[in-house]
C-alpha positions as CSV (number, residue, x, y, z in Angstrom):
1,X,87.4,99.4,76.5
2,X,84.7,100.0,73.7
3,X,86.8,97.9,71.2
4,X,86.9,95.0,73.6
5,X,83.0,95.1,74.3
6,X,82.6,95.3,70.3
7,X,84.7,92.1,70.1
8,X,82.8,90.2,72.9
9,X,79.5,91.3,71.5
10,X,80.6,90.1,68.0
11,X,81.8,86.8,69.4
12,X,78.4,86.2,71.2
13,X,76.3,87.3,68.5
14,X,78.4,85.6,65.8
15,X,78.4,82.2,67.6
16,X,74.6,82.5,68.3
17,X,74.2,83.2,64.5
18,X,76.1,80.1,63.7
19,X,73.9,77.9,66.0
20,X,70.8,79.3,64.4
21,X,72.0,78.2,60.9
22,X,71.5,74.5,59.9
23,X,74.7,72.5,59.1
24,X,78.2,73.5,59.5
25,X,79.6,76.9,58.4
26,X,83.4,76.7,57.4
27,X,83.9,80.3,58.9
28,X,86.9,80.7,61.2
29,X,86.5,82.4,64.5
30,X,87.9,85.8,63.6
31,X,85.5,86.0,60.6
32,X,82.6,84.9,63.0
33,X,83.5,87.9,65.3
34,X,83.7,90.4,62.6
35,X,80.3,89.2,61.0
36,X,78.9,89.1,64.6
37,X,79.9,92.7,65.3
38,X,78.5,93.8,61.9
39,X,75.3,91.9,62.6
40,X,75.1,93.6,66.0
41,X,75.4,97.1,64.5
42,X,73.0,96.5,61.8
43,X,70.5,94.7,64.2
44,X,70.8,97.9,66.5
45,X,70.0,100.0,63.4
46,X,67.1,98.0,62.4
47,X,65.7,97.9,65.9
48,X,66.0,101.7,66.1
49,X,64.2,102.1,62.6
50,X,61.4,99.8,64.1
51,X,61.3,101.6,67.4
52,X,62.1,98.6,69.6
53,X,65.7,99.4,70.6
54,X,64.8,100.6,74.1
55,X,62.2,98.5,75.9
56,X,61.5,97.8,79.6
57,X,63.8,94.9,80.8
58,X,65.8,92.9,78.4
59,X,65.7,94.0,74.9
60,X,64.8,90.6,73.3
61,X,63.6,91.9,70.0
62,X,66.8,94.0,69.5
63,X,68.9,91.0,70.4
64,X,66.9,88.7,68.0
65,X,67.3,91.3,65.4
66,X,71.1,91.3,65.8
67,X,71.5,87.5,65.7
68,X,69.1,87.3,62.7
69,X,71.1,89.8,60.8
70,X,74.5,88.1,61.7
71,X,73.0,84.7,60.6
72,X,72.0,86.2,57.3
73,X,75.6,87.8,57.0
74,X,77.2,84.3,57.9
75,X,75.1,82.5,55.3
76,X,76.2,85.0,52.7
77,X,79.7,84.9,53.6
78,X,80.2,81.2,54.3
79,X,79.9,79.8,50.7
80,X,82.5,82.4,49.4
81,X,85.0,81.5,52.2
82,X,84.6,77.9,51.8
83,X,85.1,78.2,47.9
84,X,88.2,80.4,48.5
85,X,90.0,78.2,51.0
86,X,89.6,74.6,49.4
């Protein structure tokens, strides 16, 4: 069940990250899920480091960090994937 939640979180975070970035990213869905999951994990680590992982109510700062890290990762991965699959 944990793997299923990781895939769902990776999908949501990855798609939100693609929406934040300008233009079109030629990254397939499976890579979006992987990068989104990595962004979620690294965003959680950054939130823990900054001391904002657990707050009262919805953890908006943690979620923003997750999407931000995933956006950076997609921006880094996208040109390499596009160049490789032309």
